[in-house]
N, C-alpha and C positions, 0 to 999 in steps of 0.2 A: 932718517929713522923710519922703521916700519910702524904701521898703526899700533901694533902691540907694544913696541918700544915707547911710543909716545904716551899711550895710555898708562903704562907702568911708570914712566917718569913722572907724570902728573899725579899718579896715585902715591908714589913714594914721597912726593914733595908736599903732600897735604899736611896742613897744620891748623888745628882749631883751638889752640891755646892750652892752658893748664887744665887737664881733664881729671885731675885727682881730687880737687876740692872745689867743685863748681858751685857758685852761688848766683851767677848772673847768666843772662842769655848768651848762647853761643853764636858765633859768626860761622855759618856753614857755607863754604864756597860752592858756587854752581858752575864755575868755569875753571879749567886748568890753565896753567901758564902757557901750555903748548897747544891750546885750542880744543881740548877735550871738554865734554859736558859731564857734570857731576850731579847725581841725584842721591837722596838720602832716605834711609829707612830707620825707624826708631824701634827699639825694643820695648818701649813703654811711652805711648803718646801722651799720657796724662802727666808725665814728668818732663820729657823733652819732646817737643813737636818736631816735625820734619823740617820746619824752617828755623829751628834752633831756640824756640822759646822755652825757657826753663821754669818749671813750677816746683819749687822745693817741697819735699815731704813735710807735713806738719810736725811740730815738736812732739816727740814721743814715738813717731813712726820709724825713726832710724834713717840714716843716710842710705841712698840707693845707688847701685851701679847699673847703668843702662847702656846696652850695646847700641852704638850708632854705626850703621853700615853705609859706606860710601860706594856707589857704583860709578866707575869712571869709564866713559864711552868715547871711543875715537874710531870713526869709520864703522866697520862691522865688528869691532872688537870691544869687549868690556871686561874690566877687572874690578875686584872688590877689595875693600879694606875696612876692617872693623876697629872702632875706637871704643874702649870700655870707659865710659864717662861716670865718675862718681859725683853724684849731686848731694850736697850736704843737707841734712834736715834743718828746718828753721830753728833759730835760737828760741829758748824759752822766754817768750815775751808776755807770759801771763801775768796780769796784775790783778791781785785778789781783792775783791770788795767784801766778800762774806764767806765764811766757812760754816757749813751746817754742823751743828753740834754732834759729837760722838757720844751717845748714851747707850751703854750696853750692860748686860748682866753676866756674872761669872760665878762659878761654884767654888766655894771655899776648898782649898787644899788640892785643887786640880790645875794642871797647866792650862793657861788661857791665852788665846791669841787675839790681840786687838785687831780691829779692821785695818787692812793695809791701804784702804782708800776711803775717801768720802766725797760728797758733792760740794762744789764751791760755786760762787757766783763771781764772775770777772767784772772789772770796771766797765766793760762794754755791755754788761747785762746778760752774758751767756752763762747758763748753768751747765757745768761739765763735771765729770769725775776726775779726781786727781789723787795720786799716791801720797801717802803720809810717811814721814820718817819719825818714828817714835824714839824718845830719849832712851827707853828701856829695851829698844830693839824689837818691840812689838809683842813680846811674850812675857808672862809672869805667872807665878803661883802665889795666890793671896791666902794667907793663913788665918786671917781674921775677917769675920763678917762685918759689913758696913760699906761706906762709900769711899772709894779711892779715886784721887785725881791723878791723871796721867797727862804728860805734855809731849808734844811733838811739833813738827813744822811741815807745811806743805812742801813736798819734795821739789828741790831746785829753787826754793825761795826761803825767806826768813819769816814767812807768815805763820803765826802761832796756830796750833791746833790744841784745843783743850778737850781731853777725854774724861768722862765720868763713868766709873765702873761700880755697879752695885753688886757687892759680893754677898752671896746668900748661902745658907747652909745646904740647901738642896735645890738644884736647878733642873726642872723637867721641861722638855720641849713641849710647847703647846701643840695639841693634836686636833685633827679634823677628821670626820668620818671619810674614809677613803673608798667607800663603796660607791661605784659609779651609779648615777641616776638612770642612765641609759647606756646602751652599747650599740656599736654600729652593726649593720647587717651586711657588711661588705662581702663576706664569704658566700652569701646567697643572692647577691644582686648583680645584674649585668645590664649593659647598654643594649638597646634594641632600636629598630627603625633606622632611618637615614638622618643623620645630623652631623654637624661639624665634629662633635665629640666622637662619634663612631668612626668618622673618617680619620681623625687624628690617631685614634687607637689602632686602626688598621695599618696606617703608615708606620707606626712605631713597631707593631708586631712584625711586619714584613722586614723592617730594618734589622730587628734582633735575629730573625732567621737567617739573615745574610752575613752576620758577623762571624769572623774566623775566631773560634774559641782559643785556639793555640796562640794567636796573636795577643789575645787578652791575658794569656798566661805567660807571655814572653818574659816580662820583667821579673816575675816571681821565680820562674825556672832558672833564668840567668843568675839571679842573685843567690839562689840556693844550690847552684852548681849542677843543675839538671839539664838534660838535653832540651833545647828549645824547639825541636822537631821541625827545623827549617822554616819556622814561622817568621813572617816579616816583623820588624821592630814596631813598637807603638810610636805614635807621632804626638806632636804638640806637647801638652802638659804631662804626657806619659812617655815622652821620648827618653831613651836610655840616659841622656845627659841631663834630664830634668829632675829636680829634687822632689817633685810631687808624684813621681811615677808610682802607679798602683791604685790611685784613687778611682780612676774610671772603671777598673775591674770590679771594685766594690759596688759602684753604681750599676754596673752591668748585671751583677748577681741579683741586686734588688729589682732591676728591670725585668729580668727573667722570672723571678718569683711573683712579682705583681702581675705580669702578663699571664702567667699560668692561672693565677687566681681569677683574673678578669675574663679569660677566654677558654680555659680548660685545654689548651693546645698541648698535647703530649710531647710534640717535638721540642717545644720550649722547655718542658720539664727535663727532657733528656739532656739538653744542653746544660741546664743548671746542675744536674747530677754529675756530668762530666767535669764541670768547673770545680765543684766542691771536692770531688775525689782527687782531682789533680792538685788542688791547693793543699789537701791533706798530705800528699806526697812531698810537696815543697816544705811544709811545716816539719815533716819528719826529717827531711834532708838538712834543713837549717839546724836542727837539734844536734847534728853530728859535726857541725862546723866549729872551729876554734873561734872564741870571742862571741858566740851566739848562745843565749840562754834558753832554757827549755820553754817551749810554747810559742816562741817568737815566729811571726809571719809578716812579711811586707814585701814590697817590690824592690827593696834594697836591704843592706845590713843595719846594724844598730848604731852606726856612726852618727847619724843625724840626731838621734835621741841623746847621745853623749854630748854633742855640741850644744843642744838646747839647754842642758843642765849647766853649761858654762855661759849661758845668756848670749850665744851667738845669734846675730840678727838675720832676718831675711835680707837679701836673697841667698846668702851663703848656705842657709838651710831653709826649708820650706815646709812648715807645719806638719811635722811627722805624725803627731797625734790626730790631726785632721784626716790624713790618709788612713790611719788606723781605724778611725771611726767609720769611714766608708766601707772598709773591709768587714768590720764587725756587723754593720747594718745589713750588708749583703748576705753574710752567713746566716744571721738570725732570721732575715726575711725568707731565705731558702728553707730554713727549718720550719718556720711558722706557716708560710703560705704554700709551700710545695712539699712539705713533709719529708724533707731530706735530712736524716739524722746526722749525717756527716757534718753538716753545717754547724750544728750545736757542738759536736765533738771538737772541732777546730776552735770555735769561739770560747769554749770552756777553758782550754789550755792557754789560749791567748789572753783570756781574762786573768788567769793566774800570773802570767808574765807581767801584765800591767801592774797588778798589785805588788808583786815582788820588786819591780823596778821603782815605783813611785813611793812606796811606803818607807823606804830608807832615806828619803830626802827630807830636809827640814821644811817646816811650814813656810818659812820666809822664801825659800828657794822656789817652792811651788807657786806662790803668789806672784813672784817676779816673772817666772816662766810664763804664766798664763796672761800676764799683762803685756807681754811683748807683741808688737804689731806683726801680724801674719805668722812669724816664726812660732809664736806660742798659741796660735789658733788650734783648737782641739775639736772643732766640730761639735758633735753631741756625745762626746765620750762619757759624760755623766749619764746621758740617756741610755747608751749602749750597755754600760756596766750595771745600771739599775734594771734594765730589761733582762740582762743575763742573770742577775741575782734572782729576779722573779721566776726564772726557770730552774736554776741550779740550787737555789737556797744557800749558796756558799757565802758566809759572812764576809770573806775577803773580797768578794765581788762588790758587795755593798760598800765596804770600807773604801774600795778603789773609786767608786762613784763619788763619794764625798771628797776625795782628794782633788776633784776638779771644781770645787766651790771657788768662785771667782769674786773676791771682795769688790773689785773695781766696778763690776756690773751689779752684783747682788746687794751690796750694802745700801747704796742710794735708793734702790727699789724697795728694800725693807723699810726705809724711812718715808716711803711714798713720795719720792722726789724723781721727777723726770730729768735725769742728767745724761741722756743718751747722746746729746750733741758731742761731736768729734769721735764717736765710737763707730767702728766698722760694723755695718748692719748684719751681714750674714756671718760674721765671726761670732756674734753674740746671740742671735735668735735661737740657734740649736742648743745653746746652753740653757735657755729658758725652757725649752722642751724637756731638757734633762731635769729641770726643777720639777716639772709635772710628773715625770717618771719616778723621781725620788719621793715625791709626795705619795704616789700610788703604792709604793712598796714600804713606806715608813709611816704614813699618816701625819708627818710633821707639817703643821699648818703654814710655817714660814715659807716653805717652798711653793705651796699653792698661792699664797698671797703675793709672792714675788712674780709668779707667772701671770696672775690676774692683773696686777697693776701694770706690768710691762705691756700686756695686750691692750689694755685701755689706753695707755700712753701712745703706743704706736698707731693703733687704728683711729684714735681720736685726734692725733696731732701731727702725724708723720707720714701719711699716705697720700699718694696721688689718686686721681679719679679712678684709675684702673685697679686700685688696691695695692699696687706695688709701693715699695718704700726705698729711700736712700738715693742720693745723687753722688756719682763717683764712688759708689759702694758704701758711702758713709751716711750715718745719721747726722742731721743738722738740727738747728734750733726748732722748738715746738712751733708748729703752724707756719714754717717757712717752706712754702710750696711754689707759689707763683714766681718767685725770684730764683728758683732752682730748677728751671726747665731747661734741659740740655740734651745732648746726644747720649749722655751717660746716666740716664735716670732708670730707676726701677730694675735692679739686678734680679734676674729670674729666680736664682737660688733663694733670695730673701722671701719671695712670695711662696715658693715651695715649702719653706720652713714655717712661714706664718700660717699657712693652711694646716700644717700638722699640729701646730700649737692650738689653733682655733678648734680643731676637732677634739683635742684632748680636753679643753675647757668645756666644750659643749657637753661632753659625756658626764660632767658633774653638775652643770647648770644649763639644762636644755632650754635656752632662750633664743628667740628669733634673731636677736641682734648679732649673735655669733654667725648664724647662717646667712644673714644679710651680707656680712663682710665676706664670708666664704664664697657666696654666689658672685659678688662683685669681682673678686680676684680670680676665681676659676674661669668665669666667662670672658673676662676682659684682659687678663694678663697671661695666665697659664695657657688658655686656648689660643692666645695670640702669639705664643712664643715658638711654635713649631713651623718648620718649613712645610709647604703643602706638597710633600712628596716623601717617599720612604727612604730618606737620607739620614735620619737620626740627628739632623742639625737643629739647633735651637738658638734663640737670641740670648745674648749675654745681658745687654741692656735693652730696654724698650725706649727708644728716643721719644721724648715728649716736647721737644722744641721744634719749631718749623725748620724745613729745609733738609730733613733727614728721612731715611727709610730703614726698615729692619735689616740687620745683618745677621746671617745665620752661621753659627760656629759649629764645625764638625771636627775640631782638632783637640778634643778631650779637655776642654776647660771645665771648671766646676759646674757651670750652667748647662754645658753639654751633658755632663753626668746626670744632674737632676732631670734633664730633659729625657733621658732614657727611661725614667720612672713616671714622669708626670702624667702621661696620657693613658696610663693604665689605672689611674686613681680617680677617674671621673665618677665612677659608680659608688665609691666607698663611703660617701657621706650623704647620698641621696636619702637613705632610709636609716633610722635608728629605732630602737624599741626597748621596752622593758616588759614586765609581766602584764601591765595594764594598758600600755599605749604603744601605738605604732606611729612614728613620725615620718612625714613626707617633707623633707627639707628643701630639696632642689627640684626644679621642674625641667627634667630631662627624660626623654623617652627611654624607658628602662623596665626591667622586670625584677621583682623580688619574689623568689620562689623557695618556700620552705615546706616542711612536712605538713604543717597545720595552717599555712597561710600562702596566698598568692596575690600579688598586686601587679597589674599591668598598667603602666603609666604611658600615656600617649600625648605627645606635644607636636605642634606645628612650628617648625623652626622660624617661620616668618610671621607667626602670630603669638608672641610671648603673652602669657596671661590666660590662654585658653588651655585648660588642664582637664584631662579625662583620666579617671582612675577606675579601673575595673578590679573590684576587691572581692575575694572569697576566702573565708577562714573557718576552721572548725572550733575556734575558741573565741571567747568574748574579749573585746578590746575597744578602746577609743582610738579612732583614726584622727591624728592631729596633723593638720596641714598648715604650713607656714604662710602667714600673710606677708607678702614681700613689701619692703619699704616703698617701692616705686608705684604701688597701686594707691597709696595714700588712704588706705582704709576703705576703698570702694571695691566691692566685689558682689557677685551673686553665686548662689550654690543650688544645685539641683541633685536630688538623690532619686535615681530611677525615673528621671523626667519630671519629678515633682519639686518645685522650688521650695527651699527651706530658709528659715530665718536663723542664722547662726552668728553669734557674737564672737569677737576676737577675745581670747583669754589674755590674762596679764602677761603670759609668756610669749604673746604674739602669734599664737596658733589658733586655728579653728578646731573645735572639738566636735567630731561626728560619731554618732552611735547608730548602729543598725543591726539587723540580724544578718551577720556576714556569712552564714552557712550557705545561702544562695548567692550567686554572683550578683554583686551590687555595683551599679555604675554611678560614680560621683562625678559630676561635671561642675567645674568652677570657672567663672569668668572674673579674672582680676583686671581692673581697669589698667590700661597700659598708657601711661602719660609720657610726654616729653618733659625733660628736666634740664635746667641750667645749673651747673655747679661751679660757682665762682671760687677761685683760690682764696684762702683766708687772708693772705698778705697783700696780694695784688688784685684788687677787686674788679678790675675791668678785664681780667683774664679768666676765661671760663671754658668748660667742656659741655657738650651736648649729649644727653642720653635719651634713649627710647626704651622704656621698661628697664630690663637688666643690662642692656647693651650700651657701652660707651661708643659713640659714633665718631668716626674720623673723616675729615674732609680729604678727598682725593685731590692732591695738588702737589706740584713741584716747587711752589713758591718758597723762597727762603726767608721771607718776612711774614709776620703774623697776618692772617686774613682778618679783615675788619668786617664784621657782620652786625646788622642792626637788630640783634636778637634781644627780646625783652621777656622777662618772666611771665608777664600777664597776657602776652599775645603769642606764645609759642605755637599753640594749636593752629593759628592762622598763618604763621610765618613759615612753618615747616610743612613741606608737601611729601607725603608717603607715596612712593612709586611702587612698582611691582616688587614683591618680595621685601627684603630689608634694604631697600634703596630709598634715599631721601634727598630732597633738594631744598636748599636755602639760598635765595638770591642767585640762582643759577649754579651754585656750588653743590657738587655731588658728595653726599655723605653715605658711609656704610659702616657696619660694625667693625671695630678694629680687628677682631679675630678673623674676619674674612679677607684681610689684606695680607699679601705675601711680600712682594718686593716693590710695590708701588710707593711713590712718595705720598705723605699724608701729614695732616695736622690734627692732633687731638684737642689742643687748646687754641682758642681763637680770641681775638679782642672784641669786646662788646661795649655798648655805651654805659657810661656811669662809672664813677669812682666813689667807693664807699670807705668807711672806716674799717680798719683791720678787724677781722672777726677771729675769735678763738674757737677751737672745737672742731676744726677741720670739716670733713664731709661725712663722718661716720654717724650712722643711726639717725637719719632724718634731719641732719643739719644742712642739707642742700636747700637751695632756694628754687622754687618751681612755681 
């Protein structure tokens, strides 16, 4: 036989067992019967590894089909064979210890929907959300005021759920003043000087300029029957055979709009105009196609939306409303930040399409759709529709935003219960941003309260030292950090969205703790996520276990998409203001330049804590400067060279007043300390920080480094070398954001084991 015949014979003889209902590990052969060598590739390494280890999806996530590709080599010849392996989801093994009570109000005579989910506590002590099956189907019209008892069971179990409905004559949603306390100055702020932030912004700008716009339009033109102009096909998650195609184009629109706002580069705006006008052509072409309804636009036809309404699971379909949200966001960003009217024209029609499609569906159908793992992920559609309503004033756009209310996430949060365990982190953070947008356009207090409690829960109990959250994309139990250090920690998208949420909350409650978190995450996760070159590549996860390095993705994943935006957002939260105050939140070399005000902020990258502000304004205001958590309240302030005694306000800011009509120089020295942050659950595992920077040990070691660091002697144990280089016991540490492809460790082992701590690392809970 020839080499090819041998390879083909061994390929055809391959057998790996029953691949239709897999529950156990696979035996993947590495040698063929005729002497060939066999290697394997997996389509999802967290479900089936290349050595055949199977990790079944958790109950509720659905069974998954994973392509396993065998490459058979003999001599100089290689042939391939793909096995489609269906891994069954785990059985429902949940044993219920407690069900949180369902206590709600309803208005007499109006259709009322009972919550479709509530929080439960399992016998293992985990607090998770779970669906309810109500005896009455979950909806009713109560004709008499008073208290009504309803009964149901936790779905998939026989455990009782008792509901109590208080029926009232008139039910009015509680309201809260929706006037922001402050607003960002992003439109008038820009980065300056030389820093990692300016370098990352320039890499991203150069990449956007290199992108083939017609390639970004390929899927839309192809789906709508238009000429693709000989453009190459998209790749990765946007490849023609991929069900998520179109999402990167939405991120690209946002990236162009944000880049134009940050840089004023007219070539960037020209690209955005071309994209919007071309997408308008696609929308018009779709409207002429059979089976497509007026206003529709996506990188495919309406089939995935049809299948979602039949509860078809991922990966047969892949989050059609998620992709739609990215398109909406890009169009509205182009309208808002680049003044491209066409972006709003398209979004307006697309918003009508969303309402017309979803408003015909029963409430129960919507709730089941939104609870589906991945397939029902809708990004921030409630945010997009609320934002659109804020511009168009169309009631149908607001009604559409409410159709994305998700009981499984919202109801436990309304009860002030952290039931985030088992939930997909980035599937749900954008929905909370949507709550803030709904509050902004309606004033309904419940939406604000949901968002605020969610933020407190995540930042207080679910974040790593870099500000990122989630392991394997999922939320886990509160304060479970040290035992969840792996290759797959801290998805970049989650931090992107947590910063958006933080910025929204700060605008209503300008308190330093929001910007403490913002700084932590921007400096140590977002800034760490980009490749140090104009490639557009970003990390998907930020590995926080030893033995790994950053992997940069340029194949159109979700995190590649948010990465197209991230590095144009550095200036947007540095400055906020209102009629009386100007806030300096972040210490980054930058300029705020308005008609009546100019602030030039100068930083030395290797000397965090040394802040110089040159301020000039024709109006009176109080300059409010954040006192960062890492200075521990130790600082000195000079105004035009004269030292001042300035106390920290209750909001965590210094309040400075002067005659700003003449240029005034404010110099601040914030003490820059070393800090050890132990994980709350594994107390001998800790990270080392210098000021705002999380430091990483440069090492290829696969086991944890053991260092004799102690909180009380850090200043003596850590040696600062030139720039931001540090040495501990001969181990070289640098800020995580300065590392590109080198091996590193963020967490190390230190002496001492202590009782489990609750409260995570947020807002001064670190030990130093």
